[in-house]
N, C-alpha and C positions, 0 to 999 in steps of 0.2 A: 947196173942196178940204177933205177929211176929214182930221181930226186923228188921228194914230196914237200910242197910248201905248206907246213902245218898252220900257217896263219890264215890261209885261204880255205874256208870251209868247203867249197867246191871240189877242192883237190883231195879231200879225205874221203875215202870209199868205206862203206860199211864192211866188215870182214864177211866173207861168204862161207867160211868154215869155222867150226867150234875150235877153241884152243885146248889142245892137249898138251900136257907137259909132264914129264918125269925127270926128276933130279932135285937139286939144291937151288933154292932162290934165296939170295941175300940182297936185301934192300937197305942201303945205308943213306944217311943224311936226310934231307927233306923229300919225302915221296909224294909226287904230284897225284892228286885224287883222280885226274883224268887218266893217268897212266894205270892206276889200279882199277878203273872201270874196264879198261881193255884186258888186263890180266885176269881179273876175277869176277867177270860178268856172270850172269845167270847160266850161260851156256858154256861156261869154262869148266874144264875137267883137269885138276892138277894132282899129280902124285909126287910126293917127295917131302922135302924139308923147307919150311919157310922161316927165315930169320929177318927181322926188319927193325927200324926205328921209326917212331912216330906212329900214327893212327893207320890201321889197314882194315878195309871192310871187304869180306869175302861174300859173294852172292851166289857162287856156282858150287861145284863139287870139289871137294879137296880131301885127300887121303894122305896121311903121313904123321908129320910133327910140326908144330908151330911154336917158335920160341922168340920172345921179345920182353924188354922191361916196359914196354909201352901199352897202347890199347889195341885190342883185337875186337872187331865188330863182326858178328856173324849174321848176315842179312836173312830176311824172312824166307827166302826161297833156297837158302844154302843147305847143303848137305855135307857135314863134315865127319870124317872118320880119322881122328888124330889125338894124339897126346898133346895137350896145350899147356904151355907155361908162359904166362903173360904178367904184365903189371896189372892191367884190368881187362875184364872180357864182358861184353855186352852180347847176349845171345837173343836172337829173334827167330832163329831157324832150328835146324836139327843137328844134334851133335851126339856122336857115339864115341866115347873115350873120356879119359880123365882130364879135368882141368884144375891146374894149380895156378893161382893168382896171388901176387904179392900184395895187391891193394883190395880189389873186390871183384865180385862176379854179380851180374845182373841178369836174371832170367825174365824176359818180357813176355807179355801175353802172346801165345802162339809158339813159344820156344818148346822144344822137346830134347831133353838132355838124358842120355843113358850113360851113366859113369859116375865116378867119384868126384867131388868138388872139395879142394882144399884152399881156403881164403879166410882172411880175417873178417870179411864182410860179405854176406850173401843176402840178395834180395830176390824174391820170387813173386811175380805179379800174378794176379787171378788169371787163369787161362793157360798158364805155363805148366809143363809136365816135367817133373824131375824123378828119375828112377836110379837111385844110387845112394851113397853115403856122403854126408857133408862133415867136414872137419873145420872148425874155426882155428885159424893160425896155420903155421907151416911145418910144425913138428909132426912126424909120422906117428901114427897111432901106437906102433910097437914101442917106440921110444918113451912115450908118455907112460905107458903100462910098466915099463921096466923100472921107472922111477918111483913107482908107489908100492 
């Protein structure tokens, strides 16, 4: 296997194929943004479970599940089909699936979300599309109805 000098920009070649991955990805500790650009670029296509610490931005296609206590950013050109459970989520692209956030969900202009959102704070910018049910807080709707 050839050694690559990552400090020499001339030694790093652009990938010639799209990233395709199936399985579980666990990212711990501090995750470098440069690494995430490689893993989740616009041309990436990932199927599986993503667990991480820190902030992660997905710009490509992702199917499966995302779990973190931190921040997930869904880029403008991203297409996500996943169950998402995060600390906070910022959506700029397309999401099909339910989102549960401990802190907040922000749908920015251009975002398209088809699924339910559970979060204590939800913001929807002009130009965002949301097709689903929103619940403020983290208690499932059935539990709240049973108490009344």
